[in-house]
ZAMARGU-4260 file (C-alpha; in steps of 0.2 Angstrom, whole numbers, plus 5000, padded with zeros to 4 digits):
<rodrens>
0) 4959/5022/4923 | 4950/5024/4940 | 4954/5012/4954 | 4936/5006/4951 | 4940/5001/4934
5) 4955/4993/4939 | 4949/4980/4951 | 4931/4979/4936 | 4947/4974/4924 | 4954/4961/4937
10) 4948/4939/4931 | 4936/4938/4947 | 4947/4926/4958 | 4958/4942/4959 | 4945/4956/4959
15) 4937/4946/4974 | 4955/4947/4981 | 4959/4966/4979 | 4942/4973/4985 | 4944/4964/5000
20) 4962/4972/5004 | 4953/4988/4995 | 4942/4987/5009 | 4952/4984/5023 | 4963/4998/5016
25) 4949/5010/5015 | 4945/5006/5032 | 4958/5008/5041 | 4969/5022/5029 | 4969/5037/5043
30) 4959/5057/5034 | 4969/5064/5021 | 4976/5050/5011 | 4965/5049/4993 | 4964/5034/4982
35) 4970/5035/4964 | 4976/5025/4950 | 4997/5028/4945 | 5009/5015/4940 | 4995/5002/4932
40) 4987/5000/4946 | 4978/5008/4962 | 4986/5017/4978 | 4983/5030/4988 | 4992/5047/4989
45) 4997/5061/4999 | 4986/5073/4987 | 4994/5087/4981 | 4983/5099/4992 | 4990/5092/5007
50) 5009/5089/4997 | 5011/5102/4983 | 5030/5097/4979 | 5024/5078/4976 | 5035/5064/4973
55) 5051/5068/4969 | 5055/5058/4953 | 5041/5061/4943 | 5032/5075/4948 | 5016/5063/4955
60) 5006/5065/4971 | 5017/5057/4985 | 5012/5037/4984 | 5008/5029/5002 | 5003/5014/4996
65) 4998/5005/4980 | 4989/4987/4975 | 4993/4980/4957 | 4986/4960/4952 | 5001/4952/4945
70) 5007/4936/4936 | 5007/4925/4952 | 5004/4938/4964 | 4991/4953/4969 | 5006/4965/4979
75) 5005/4975/4988 | 5015/4988/4990 | 5021/5002/5004 | 5033/5012/5003 | 5035/5017/5022
80) 5041/5000/5026 | 5054/5003/5015 | 5059/5022/5024 | 5053/5018/5042 | 5066/5001/5048
85) 5053/5000/5062 | 5038/5001/5052 | 5044/4985/5046 | 5053/4978/5058 | 5033/4977/5067
90) 5026/4970/5051 | 5038/4956/5046 | 5037/4950/5067 | 5017/4952/5064 | 5014/4941/5048
95) 5015/4924/5057 | 5004/4929/5069 | 4992/4930/5053 | 4994/4923/5038 | 4999/4906/5037
100) 5012/4905/5021 | 5030/4913/5023 | 5032/4933/5020 | 5037/4937/5001 | 5044/4952/5003
105) 5056/4967/4994 | 5060/4981/5001 | 5041/4991/5000 | 5034/4975/4991 | 5019/4961/5002
110) 5017/4948/4987 | 5000/4940/4990 | 4992/4924/4987 | 4975/4923/4983 | 4970/4913/4997
115) 4983/4918/5010 | 4981/4938/5012 | 4980/4942/5030 | 4965/4958/5029 | 4967/4961/5047
120) 4987/4965/5046 | 4984/4974/5031 | 4970/4988/5040 | 4983/4989/5051 | 4998/4994/5041
125) 4987/5004/5031 | 4984/5013/5048 | 4999/5016/5056 | 5004/5033/5047 | 4995/5049/5045
130) 4998/5058/5031 | 5008/5072/5038 | 5021/5058/5048 | 5023/5049/5033 | 5028/5067/5023
135) 5040/5069/5036 | 5047/5051/5036 | 5049/5054/5017 | 5056/5071/5016 | 5070/5062/5031
140) 5072/5048/5020 | 5077/5060/5006 | 5090/5071/5016 | 5101/5054/5019
</rodrens>
């Protein structure tokens, strides 16, 4: 399934929200990442051309962000929030400046309600790392 097909498969209210998040990420994402579909959702990866090793668990391209519609949320996955504590601290501190609802977040998963999506903050998060910086953080994390 392509990202366009994934978005088209969503109910209208979710489709509009996912399209807005997708646009915010694509507008701000540094050059080199690639939009794709995997793990039953759409996302952005470091393609094999830039990182032939790929993701250690399954040989897929190295994931950077994922976006999926779940039962009660739209979930935005940012693997860099899990791997980079300063980035996570920045995001948590910025959240109240951009959203009215309390942050509902796991280690890398940000659960968003359709009526409270901080698009500017999501765009800023997408822009934080280049593919090379993300590869370096990922490889350092794997050495631990």
